Wavefront OBJ file of the C-alpha trace (Angstrom):
o trace
v -64.570 -51.648 -75.954
v -60.868 -51.744 -75.103
v -59.392 -51.223 -71.632
v -56.121 -49.977 -73.134
v -55.290 -46.347 -72.471
v -55.632 -44.018 -75.415
v -52.389 -43.084 -77.140
v -51.177 -39.666 -76.074
v -49.813 -37.356 -78.774
v -46.141 -36.490 -78.354
v -45.443 -32.864 -77.656
v -42.052 -31.246 -77.750
v -39.070 -33.573 -77.533
v -39.083 -37.284 -78.189
v -38.515 -39.769 -75.398
v -35.203 -41.650 -75.535
v -35.502 -45.197 -76.888
v -35.731 -48.029 -74.390
v -32.648 -50.186 -74.141
v -33.455 -53.864 -73.675
v -31.002 -56.565 -72.749
v -30.847 -60.248 -71.925
v -28.004 -62.090 -70.196
v -29.290 -65.640 -69.735
v -27.042 -68.562 -70.607
v -27.514 -71.984 -72.158
v -26.588 -73.981 -69.038
v -29.177 -72.384 -66.762
v -31.814 -72.458 -69.527
v -31.159 -76.168 -70.012
v -31.551 -76.748 -66.270
v -34.843 -74.840 -66.126
v -36.235 -76.663 -69.149
v -35.132 -80.071 -67.870
v -36.687 -79.336 -64.475
v -39.917 -78.151 -66.090
v -40.065 -81.216 -68.327
v -39.521 -83.585 -65.402
v -42.138 -81.820 -63.263
v -44.654 -81.950 -66.102
v -43.994 -85.557 -67.176
v -43.730 -87.054 -63.695
v -47.043 -85.465 -62.647
v -48.763 -86.277 -65.956
v -49.160 -82.564 -66.708
v -50.852 -81.659 -63.445
v -47.893 -79.513 -62.322
v -47.389 -77.789 -65.673
v -48.138 -74.395 -64.047
v -44.990 -74.846 -61.932
v -42.964 -75.353 -65.132
v -44.492 -72.191 -66.632
v -43.639 -70.140 -63.545
v -40.074 -71.520 -63.438
v -39.582 -70.630 -67.104
v -40.901 -67.067 -66.851
v -39.121 -66.415 -63.578
v -35.844 -67.347 -65.347
v -36.655 -65.241 -68.429
v -37.525 -62.113 -66.465
v -34.573 -62.547 -64.093
v -32.244 -62.335 -67.086
v -34.050 -59.461 -68.851
v -33.390 -55.807 -68.194
v -34.757 -52.506 -69.489
v -32.615 -49.374 -69.232
v -30.323 -51.199 -66.791
v -33.128 -52.359 -64.486
v -33.936 -56.058 -64.129
v -37.410 -57.464 -64.512
v -39.027 -59.664 -61.892
v -41.780 -62.238 -62.276
v -44.335 -62.128 -59.459
v -46.697 -64.902 -60.549
v -47.049 -68.005 -58.403
v -47.689 -71.569 -59.441
v -50.595 -72.160 -57.010
v -52.407 -69.099 -58.404
v -51.847 -70.255 -61.992
v -52.858 -73.801 -61.037
v -56.343 -72.623 -60.059
v -56.766 -70.866 -63.395
v -55.300 -73.870 -65.236
v -57.925 -76.212 -63.725
v -60.708 -73.797 -64.708
v -59.366 -73.530 -68.269
v -59.010 -77.321 -68.496
v -62.615 -77.867 -67.405
v -63.866 -75.221 -69.850
v -61.971 -76.979 -72.653
v -63.650 -80.269 -71.741
v -67.127 -78.703 -71.528
v -66.732 -76.914 -74.888
v -65.127 -79.930 -76.607
v -61.863 -78.048 -77.015
v -63.259 -74.788 -78.384
v -62.178 -72.854 -75.273
v -58.559 -73.827 -75.968
v -58.402 -70.891 -78.413
v -58.818 -68.561 -75.400
v -56.293 -70.296 -73.129
v -53.094 -69.014 -74.769
v -54.177 -65.342 -74.796
v -55.353 -65.638 -71.174
v -52.076 -67.305 -70.140
v -50.065 -64.636 -71.969
v -52.093 -61.884 -70.257
v -51.453 -63.479 -66.861
v -47.711 -63.728 -67.571
v -47.431 -60.105 -68.727
v -49.447 -58.811 -65.759
v -47.044 -60.563 -63.382
v -43.853 -58.886 -64.618
v -42.456 -55.750 -63.060
v -39.251 -53.818 -62.665
v -37.224 -55.293 -59.791
v -36.462 -52.419 -57.393
v -33.495 -54.363 -55.953
v -32.007 -55.829 -59.148
l 1 2 3 4 5 6 7 8 9 10 11 12 13 14 15 16 17 18 19 20 21 22 23 24 25 26 27 28 29 30 31 32 33 34 35 36 37 38 39 40 41 42 43 44 45 46 47 48 49 50 51 52 53 54 55 56 57 58 59 60 61 62 63 64 65 66 67 68 69 70 71 72 73 74 75 76 77 78 79 80 81 82 83 84 85 86 87 88 89 90 91 92 93 94 95 96 97 98 99 100 101 102 103 104 105 106 107 108 109 110 111 112 113 114 115 116 117 118 119
């Protein structure tokens, strides 16, 4: 059974299309990726959740919908706890659980994005 809300039929006029935009640049992206790589490599992957949060914080900061910026509210310590759990489940299941990690990570990322009331 799905938790998604049922699609509502459109009545009357159509809603205007959403206008998406992105204004990130190569220099800041390079800096974020270099920082994430260094954090991950120097900690032997233990701090990978910090790299994930840095990356998605940058992506959402540079994304806007109908003129309003997005904001990423996830934190690395919160993701770290989930990451350890997922890692242990992958070990216990001899890697089978890894098929569930990406969808769970994507769900966590999407659930921690919102419209920035200030930006």
